[in-house]
Structures are given as C-alpha cells and as structure tokens.
DSSP file (Angstrom, degrees, kcal/mol; ACC not computed):
  #  RESIDUE AA STRUCTURE BP1 BP2  ACC     N-H-->O    O-->H-N    N-H-->O    O-->H-N    TCO  KAPPA ALPHA  PHI   PSI    X-CA   Y-CA   Z-CA
    1    1 A X              0   0    0      0, 0.0     2,-0.1     0, 0.0     5,-0.0   0.000 360.0 360.0 360.0 144.0  -29.6   -0.2   -4.0
    2    2 A X    >>  -     0   0    0      1,-0.1     3,-1.0    57,-0.0     4,-0.7  -0.403 360.0-105.6 -83.0 160.4  -28.3   -2.4   -6.8
    3    3 A X  G >4 S+     0   0    0      1,-0.3     3,-1.3     2,-0.2     4,-0.2   0.866 119.7  57.6 -52.0 -41.1  -28.3   -1.4  -10.5
    4    4 A X  G >4 S+     0   0    0      1,-0.3     3,-1.3     2,-0.2     4,-0.3   0.837  99.7  57.8 -63.6 -31.8  -31.2   -3.9  -11.1
    5    5 A X  G <4 S+     0   0    0     -3,-1.0    -1,-0.3     1,-0.3     3,-0.2   0.712 107.1  49.3 -69.8 -19.0  -33.3   -2.2   -8.5
    6    6 A X  G <X S+     0   0    0     -3,-1.3     4,-3.1    -4,-0.7    -1,-0.3   0.346  78.5 107.2 -98.0   4.7  -33.0    1.0  -10.5
    7    7 A X  H <> S+     0   0    0     -3,-1.3     4,-2.6     1,-0.2     5,-0.2   0.855  78.2  49.1 -57.7 -39.9  -33.9   -0.5  -13.9
    8    8 A X  H  > S+     0   0    0     -4,-0.3     4,-2.2    -3,-0.2    -1,-0.2   0.910 115.2  46.3 -65.0 -41.6  -37.3    1.0  -14.2
    9    9 A X  H  > S+     0   0    0     -3,-0.2     4,-2.8     2,-0.2    -2,-0.2   0.940 112.0  51.0 -61.7 -49.7  -35.8    4.4  -13.3
   10   10 A X  H  X S+     0   0    0     -4,-3.1     4,-2.5     1,-0.2     5,-0.2   0.914 110.5  48.9 -57.2 -47.2  -33.0    3.9  -15.8
   11   11 A X  H  X S+     0   0    0     -4,-2.6     4,-2.3    -5,-0.2    -1,-0.2   0.933 112.7  46.9 -61.7 -46.8  -35.4    3.0  -18.6
   12   12 A X  H  X S+     0   0    0     -4,-2.2     4,-2.3     1,-0.2    -2,-0.2   0.910 112.8  50.3 -63.8 -41.8  -37.6    6.1  -17.9
   13   13 A X  H  X S+     0   0    0     -4,-2.8     4,-2.6     2,-0.2    -1,-0.2   0.913 111.8  47.3 -63.5 -42.4  -34.5    8.4  -17.7
   14   14 A X  H  X S+     0   0    0     -4,-2.5     4,-2.3    -5,-0.2    -1,-0.2   0.911 112.6  48.7 -67.4 -41.6  -33.1    7.1  -21.0
   15   15 A X  H  X S+     0   0    0     -4,-2.3     4,-2.2    -5,-0.2    -1,-0.2   0.903 113.4  48.1 -63.2 -41.6  -36.5    7.4  -22.8
   16   16 A X  H  X S+     0   0    0     -4,-2.3     4,-3.0     2,-0.2     5,-0.2   0.920 109.7  51.8 -65.5 -46.8  -36.9   10.9  -21.5
   17   17 A X  H  X S+     0   0    0     -4,-2.6     4,-2.4     1,-0.2    -2,-0.2   0.922 112.2  46.0 -58.7 -45.1  -33.4   11.9  -22.5
   18   18 A X  H  X S+     0   0    0     -4,-2.3     4,-2.4     2,-0.2    -1,-0.2   0.910 112.9  50.0 -65.2 -40.9  -34.0   10.6  -26.1
   19   19 A X  H  X S+     0   0    0     -4,-2.2     4,-2.8     2,-0.2    -2,-0.2   0.916 112.2  47.6 -64.4 -44.5  -37.4   12.4  -26.3
   20   20 A X  H  X S+     0   0    0     -4,-3.0     4,-2.7     2,-0.2    -2,-0.2   0.894 111.5  50.1 -65.6 -40.0  -35.9   15.7  -25.1
   21   21 A X  H  X S+     0   0    0     -4,-2.4     4,-2.2    -5,-0.2    -2,-0.2   0.928 113.1  46.6 -61.8 -43.1  -33.0   15.4  -27.5
   22   22 A X  H  X S+     0   0    0     -4,-2.4     4,-2.9     2,-0.2    -2,-0.2   0.929 114.4  47.0 -63.9 -45.7  -35.4   14.7  -30.4
   23   23 A X  H  X S+     0   0    0     -4,-2.8     4,-3.1     2,-0.2     5,-0.2   0.904 110.5  53.2 -65.0 -40.2  -37.7   17.6  -29.3
   24   24 A X  H  X S+     0   0    0     -4,-2.7     4,-1.5     2,-0.2    -1,-0.2   0.941 113.3  42.9 -56.7 -50.7  -34.7   19.9  -28.9
   25   25 A X  H  X S+     0   0    0     -4,-2.2     4,-0.6     1,-0.2    -2,-0.2   0.912 115.7  48.4 -65.2 -44.8  -33.5   19.1  -32.5
   26   26 A X  H >< S+     0   0    0     -4,-2.9     3,-1.2     1,-0.2     4,-0.5   0.893 107.6  55.3 -67.4 -38.5  -37.1   19.4  -33.9
   27   27 A X  H >< S+     0   0    0     -4,-3.1     3,-1.1     1,-0.3    -1,-0.2   0.858 101.4  58.8 -60.9 -34.7  -37.8   22.7  -32.1
   28   28 A X  H 3< S+     0   0    0     -4,-1.5    -1,-0.3     1,-0.2    -2,-0.2   0.724 104.6  51.7 -64.6 -22.0  -34.7   24.1  -33.8
   29   29 A X  T << S+     0   0    0     -3,-1.2    -1,-0.2    -4,-0.6    -2,-0.2   0.503  85.9 112.0 -93.0  -5.8  -36.3   23.3  -37.2
   30   30 A X  S <  S-     0   0    0     -3,-1.1     3,-0.5    -4,-0.5     6,-0.1  -0.301  76.9-119.2 -69.7 155.3  -39.6   25.0  -36.4
   31   31 A X  S    S+     0   0    0      1,-0.3     2,-0.9     2,-0.1     3,-0.2   0.919 109.9  40.9 -60.4 -46.5  -40.5   28.2  -38.3
   32   32 A X    >>  +     0   0    0      1,-0.2     4,-0.8     2,-0.1     3,-0.7  -0.674  67.8 166.6-105.0  78.4  -40.6   30.4  -35.2
   33   33 A X  G >4 S+     0   0    0     -2,-0.9     3,-0.9    -3,-0.5     4,-0.3   0.857  73.7  62.0 -61.7 -35.4  -37.6   29.2  -33.3
   34   34 A X  G >4 S+     0   0    0      1,-0.3     3,-1.1     2,-0.2     4,-0.2   0.863  99.5  54.1 -61.2 -34.9  -37.8   32.2  -31.0
   35   35 A X  G <4 S+     0   0    0     -3,-0.7     3,-0.3     1,-0.2    -1,-0.3   0.765 108.4  51.5 -64.5 -26.5  -41.2   31.1  -29.8
   36   36 A X  G <X S+     0   0    0     -3,-0.9     4,-2.9    -4,-0.8     5,-0.3   0.343  76.8 107.6 -92.4   4.2  -39.7   27.7  -28.9
   37   37 A X  H <> S+     0   0    0     -3,-1.1     4,-2.6    -4,-0.3     5,-0.2   0.882  79.5  46.6 -54.5 -47.1  -36.8   29.1  -26.9
   38   38 A X  H  > S+     0   0    0     -3,-0.3     4,-2.5    -4,-0.2    -1,-0.2   0.891 114.4  48.9 -63.5 -39.1  -38.1   28.0  -23.4
   39   39 A X  H  > S+     0   0    0     -4,-0.2     4,-2.7     2,-0.2    -2,-0.2   0.934 112.2  47.6 -64.4 -45.7  -38.9   24.6  -24.8
   40   40 A X  H  X S+     0   0    0     -4,-2.9     4,-2.1     2,-0.2    -2,-0.2   0.931 112.6  49.5 -60.7 -46.7  -35.4   24.3  -26.3
   41   41 A X  H  X S+     0   0    0     -4,-2.6     4,-2.2    -5,-0.3    -1,-0.2   0.925 114.0  44.3 -59.6 -47.6  -33.8   25.4  -23.1
   42   42 A X  H  X S+     0   0    0     -4,-2.5     4,-2.9     1,-0.2     5,-0.3   0.866 108.3  58.4 -71.2 -34.3  -35.8   23.0  -20.9
   43   43 A X  H  X S+     0   0    0     -4,-2.7     4,-2.8    -5,-0.2     5,-0.2   0.937 108.8  45.5 -54.5 -46.2  -35.2   20.2  -23.3
   44   44 A X  H  X S+     0   0    0     -4,-2.1     4,-2.5     2,-0.2     5,-0.2   0.942 114.3  47.8 -65.3 -48.1  -31.4   20.6  -22.9
   45   45 A X  H  X S+     0   0    0     -4,-2.2     4,-2.2     1,-0.2    -2,-0.2   0.926 115.5  45.2 -60.4 -45.0  -31.7   20.9  -19.1
   46   46 A X  H  X S+     0   0    0     -4,-2.9     4,-3.0     2,-0.2     5,-0.2   0.934 113.1  48.7 -64.9 -49.2  -33.9   17.8  -18.9
   47   47 A X  H  X S+     0   0    0     -4,-2.8     4,-2.5    -5,-0.3    -1,-0.2   0.921 113.5  47.5 -59.7 -43.2  -31.8   15.7  -21.3
   48   48 A X  H  X S+     0   0    0     -4,-2.5     4,-2.2    -5,-0.2    -1,-0.2   0.919 114.4  45.5 -65.3 -43.2  -28.6   16.5  -19.5
   49   49 A X  H  X S+     0   0    0     -4,-2.2     4,-2.9    -5,-0.2     5,-0.2   0.912 112.6  50.4 -66.9 -43.2  -30.0   15.8  -16.1
   50   50 A X  H  X S+     0   0    0     -4,-3.0     4,-2.6     1,-0.2    -2,-0.2   0.921 110.8  50.3 -60.4 -43.0  -31.7   12.5  -17.1
   51   51 A X  H  X S+     0   0    0     -4,-2.5     4,-2.1    -5,-0.2    -2,-0.2   0.918 112.6  46.8 -62.3 -42.0  -28.4   11.4  -18.7
   52   52 A X  H  X S+     0   0    0     -4,-2.2     4,-2.6     2,-0.2    -2,-0.2   0.947 113.4  46.9 -64.4 -47.2  -26.5   12.3  -15.5
   53   53 A X  H  X S+     0   0    0     -4,-2.9     4,-2.8     1,-0.2    -2,-0.2   0.874 109.4  55.3 -63.5 -36.9  -29.0   10.5  -13.2
   54   54 A X  H  X S+     0   0    0     -4,-2.6     4,-2.2    -5,-0.2    -1,-0.2   0.933 110.0  46.2 -59.8 -45.3  -29.0    7.5  -15.5
   55   55 A X  H  X S+     0   0    0     -4,-2.1     4,-1.4     1,-0.2    -2,-0.2   0.910 111.6  51.7 -63.0 -42.5  -25.2    7.3  -15.1
   56   56 A X  H  <>S+     0   0    0     -4,-2.6     5,-2.7     1,-0.2    -2,-0.2   0.904 110.4  48.5 -62.7 -40.1  -25.5    7.8  -11.4
   57   57 A X  H ><5S+     0   0    0     -4,-2.8     3,-1.3     1,-0.2    -1,-0.2   0.889 108.6  53.0 -66.0 -39.7  -28.1    5.0  -11.1
   58   58 A X  H 3<5S+     0   0    0     -4,-2.2    -1,-0.2     1,-0.3    -2,-0.2   0.743 112.3  44.9 -70.9 -21.8  -26.0    2.6  -13.2
   59   59 A X  T 3<5S-     0   0    0     -4,-1.4    -1,-0.3    -3,-0.2    -2,-0.2   0.271 113.4-118.8-101.4  11.6  -23.0    3.1  -11.0
   60   60 A X  T < 5 -     0   0    0     -3,-1.3    -3,-0.2     1,-0.1    -2,-0.1   0.897  39.7-166.1  53.3  47.4  -25.1    2.8   -7.8
   61   61 A X    > < -     0   0    0     -5,-2.7     3,-1.2     1,-0.1    -1,-0.1  -0.324  26.0-131.2 -59.9 141.0  -24.3    6.3   -6.6
   62   62 A X  T 3  S+     0   0    0      1,-0.2     3,-0.2     2,-0.1     4,-0.2   0.515 105.4  60.9 -73.1  -1.8  -25.2    7.0   -3.0
   63   63 A X  T 3>  +     0   0    0      1,-0.1     4,-2.9     2,-0.1     5,-0.3   0.229  65.8 111.2-107.5  12.7  -26.9   10.2   -4.2
   64   64 A X  H <> S+     0   0    0     -3,-1.2     4,-2.9     1,-0.2     5,-0.2   0.908  78.2  51.2 -55.2 -45.5  -29.5    8.6   -6.6
   65   65 A X  H  > S+     0   0    0      2,-0.2     4,-1.6     1,-0.2    -1,-0.2   0.921 113.4  43.2 -60.2 -45.5  -32.4    9.6   -4.3
   66   66 A X  H  > S+     0   0    0      2,-0.2     4,-1.8     1,-0.2    -1,-0.2   0.928 116.6  47.2 -65.3 -46.4  -31.4   13.2   -4.1
   67   67 A X  H  X S+     0   0    0     -4,-2.9     4,-2.9     1,-0.2    -2,-0.2   0.892 108.9  55.1 -64.7 -38.4  -30.6   13.5   -7.8
   68   68 A X  H  X S+     0   0    0     -4,-2.9     4,-2.4    -5,-0.3    -1,-0.2   0.883 105.2  53.8 -62.5 -38.9  -33.9   11.8   -8.7
   69   69 A X  H  X S+     0   0    0     -4,-1.6     4,-1.4    -5,-0.2    -1,-0.2   0.929 111.7  43.7 -61.1 -46.5  -35.8   14.4   -6.7
   70   70 A X  H  X S+     0   0    0     -4,-1.8     4,-2.1     1,-0.2    -2,-0.2   0.915 112.6  53.2 -62.4 -44.2  -34.1   17.2   -8.6
   71   71 A X  H  X S+     0   0    0     -4,-2.9     4,-3.0     1,-0.2     5,-0.2   0.880 103.7  56.2 -62.1 -38.2  -34.6   15.4  -11.9
   72   72 A X  H  X S+     0   0    0     -4,-2.4     4,-2.2     2,-0.2    -1,-0.2   0.902 107.5  49.6 -60.3 -41.4  -38.3   15.0  -11.2
   73   73 A X  H  X S+     0   0    0     -4,-1.4     4,-2.0     2,-0.2    -1,-0.2   0.924 113.6  45.0 -62.1 -45.6  -38.6   18.8  -10.8
   74   74 A X  H  X S+     0   0    0     -4,-2.1     4,-2.6     2,-0.2    -2,-0.2   0.899 111.8  52.1 -68.2 -41.3  -36.8   19.4  -14.1
   75   75 A X  H  X S+     0   0    0     -4,-3.0     4,-2.9     1,-0.2    -1,-0.2   0.905 110.5  48.9 -61.5 -41.4  -38.8   16.7  -16.0
   76   76 A X  H  X S+     0   0    0     -4,-2.2     4,-2.5    -5,-0.2    -1,-0.2   0.901 110.6  50.1 -65.4 -40.1  -42.1   18.3  -14.8
   77   77 A X  H  X S+     0   0    0     -4,-2.0     4,-2.0     2,-0.2    -2,-0.2   0.921 114.3  45.0 -61.3 -45.2  -40.9   21.8  -15.8
   78   78 A X  H  X S+     0   0    0     -4,-2.6     4,-2.9     2,-0.2     5,-0.2   0.931 113.3  49.9 -64.0 -46.1  -40.0   20.5  -19.3
   79   79 A X  H  X S+     0   0    0     -4,-2.9     4,-2.2     1,-0.2    -2,-0.2   0.894 109.6  51.2 -60.2 -41.3  -43.2   18.5  -19.6
   80   80 A X  H  X S+     0   0    0     -4,-2.5     4,-0.6     2,-0.2    -1,-0.2   0.898 113.4  45.2 -64.4 -41.1  -45.3   21.5  -18.7
   81   81 A X  H >< S+     0   0    0     -4,-2.0     3,-0.8     1,-0.2     4,-0.3   0.919 113.6  48.4 -70.4 -41.3  -43.5   23.7  -21.3
   82   82 A X  H >< S+     0   0    0     -4,-2.9     3,-1.7     1,-0.2    -2,-0.2   0.864 102.7  63.0 -65.3 -33.9  -43.7   21.1  -24.0
   83   83 A X  H 3< S+     0   0    0     -4,-2.2    -1,-0.2     1,-0.3    -2,-0.2   0.754  92.6  66.6 -61.8 -25.0  -47.4   20.4  -23.3
   84   84 A X  T << S+     0   0    0     -3,-0.8     2,-0.4    -4,-0.6    -1,-0.3   0.696  92.1  73.2 -69.4 -19.4  -48.0   24.1  -24.3
   85   85 A X  S <  S-     0   0    0     -3,-1.7   -49,-0.0    -4,-0.3     6,-0.0  -0.796  70.8-146.4-106.4 139.7  -47.0   23.4  -27.9
   86   86 A X        +     0   0    0     -2,-0.4    -1,-0.1     4,-0.1     5,-0.1   0.627  60.5 119.3 -78.1 -14.3  -49.1   21.4  -30.4
   87   87 A X     >  -     0   0    0      1,-0.1     4,-2.2    -5,-0.1     3,-0.2  -0.228  69.7-129.1 -55.9 138.9  -46.1   19.9  -32.3
   88   88 A X  H  > S+     0   0    0      1,-0.2     4,-2.7     2,-0.2     5,-0.3   0.905 108.5  54.8 -57.2 -43.7  -46.1   16.1  -32.1
   89   89 A X  H  > S+     0   0    0      1,-0.2     4,-1.8     2,-0.2    -1,-0.2   0.868 108.3  48.5 -61.2 -36.3  -42.5   16.1  -30.9
   90   90 A X  H  > S+     0   0    0     -3,-0.2     4,-2.6     2,-0.2    -1,-0.2   0.894 111.4  49.2 -69.9 -39.9  -43.4   18.4  -28.0
   91   91 A X  H  X S+     0   0    0     -4,-2.2     4,-2.1     2,-0.2    -2,-0.2   0.926 112.9  47.0 -68.0 -42.6  -46.4   16.2  -27.0
   92   92 A X  H  X S+     0   0    0     -4,-2.7     4,-2.2     2,-0.2    -1,-0.2   0.880 112.3  51.0 -64.4 -37.8  -44.4   13.0  -27.1
   93   93 A X  H  X S+     0   0    0     -4,-1.8     4,-2.8    -5,-0.3    -2,-0.2   0.924 108.2  51.6 -64.5 -44.4  -41.6   14.8  -25.1
   94   94 A X  H  X S+     0   0    0     -4,-2.6     4,-2.6     1,-0.2     5,-0.2   0.916 108.8  51.1 -59.1 -43.1  -44.1   15.9  -22.5
   95   95 A X  H  X S+     0   0    0     -4,-2.1     4,-2.2     1,-0.2    -1,-0.2   0.935 112.0  46.2 -58.3 -48.7  -45.4   12.4  -22.1
   96   96 A X  H  X S+     0   0    0     -4,-2.2     4,-2.4     1,-0.2    -1,-0.2   0.886 111.6  52.9 -63.5 -38.1  -41.9   11.0  -21.6
   97   97 A X  H  X S+     0   0    0     -4,-2.8     4,-3.0     2,-0.2    -2,-0.2   0.932 110.1  46.4 -62.9 -47.3  -41.1   13.8  -19.1
   98   98 A X  H  X S+     0   0    0     -4,-2.6     4,-1.9     1,-0.2    -1,-0.2   0.895 112.6  50.4 -65.1 -39.2  -44.1   13.1  -17.0
   99   99 A X  H  X S+     0   0    0     -4,-2.2     4,-1.8    -5,-0.2    -1,-0.2   0.907 113.5  46.1 -60.9 -43.6  -43.4    9.4  -17.0
  100  100 A X  H  X S+     0   0    0     -4,-2.4     4,-3.0     2,-0.2     5,-0.2   0.904 107.8  56.3 -67.0 -42.6  -39.8   10.1  -16.0
  101  101 A X  H  X S+     0   0    0     -4,-3.0     4,-2.3     1,-0.2    -1,-0.2   0.897 108.2  48.4 -58.2 -39.6  -40.9   12.5  -13.3
  102  102 A X  H  X S+     0   0    0     -4,-1.9     4,-2.1     2,-0.2    -1,-0.2   0.905 111.4  49.2 -67.0 -40.8  -43.1    9.8  -11.7
  103  103 A X  H  X S+     0   0    0     -4,-1.8     4,-1.8     1,-0.2    -2,-0.2   0.893 112.3  49.3 -63.7 -38.2  -40.2    7.2  -11.9
  104  104 A X  H  X S+     0   0    0     -4,-3.0     4,-2.3     2,-0.2    -2,-0.2   0.905 108.8  52.1 -67.4 -41.4  -37.9    9.8  -10.3
  105  105 A X  H  < S+     0   0    0     -4,-2.3    -2,-0.2    -5,-0.2    -1,-0.2   0.910 109.1  50.1 -61.6 -40.2  -40.4   10.6   -7.5
  106  106 A X  H  < S+     0   0    0     -4,-2.1    -1,-0.2     1,-0.2    -2,-0.2   0.902 112.7  46.8 -65.8 -38.3  -40.7    6.9   -6.7
  107  107 A X  H  <        0   0    0     -4,-1.8    -1,-0.2     1,-0.2    -2,-0.2   0.817 360.0 360.0 -70.5 -30.2  -36.9    6.6   -6.5
  108  108 A X     <        0   0    0     -4,-2.3    -1,-0.2   -40,-0.1    -2,-0.2   0.473 360.0 360.0 -78.8 360.0  -36.6    9.7   -4.4
C-alpha cells in the first residue's frame, strides 16, 4: 500500500501519540502519582507504539498490517485504563486511543 492509502491511519496514530504524551505528562503532575502508575505506563507504551507504526506506515513497511494489529491491542489497553480516571486529559486520551484502535483494526 502506498503512503496515501495509510493517511487515515497515520493521522489517527499521530493524534493518539500526542494525546498519550500529553496524558503521560499530566499524570505525572497529579497529586497521587502512584495511583496513576498504570495509566502512565500504558501512555508510554501506546505513544511509543503509535510513533513506530506511524513511521512504518510512512515508509510503506511490509509489516504495517501486523504492527497495526499489535498497536490496536495496546491502544485499547491504554484507552481502557485512561477511561477509569476522571481527569480531562485521561478522558481525551481514551477517546484518541479508541479512535486509533479502530483505524489500526481497519489497517490490520
């Protein structure tokens, strides 16, 4: 598939990476950081995976489908964790994660 065919996926991955990075940083500022540990950990995993899959898609890697499948799993896990927290940054991150998971599933 050409880079243009992956554009929707690329956009969702980039949005999710940014949301996870913002959530990660905001969680570190929360009063009870220890309570946010799982959220922080998954934000990092998700942001890193989204960034990698975005790069793979832009270079037309032959492994985009497989990587997108793994990324969907990570995005869903991150979204489910973020959804547990009432913080605005967590809710926005969860939304971006679920949107990205759907885009990844379509690509996979």
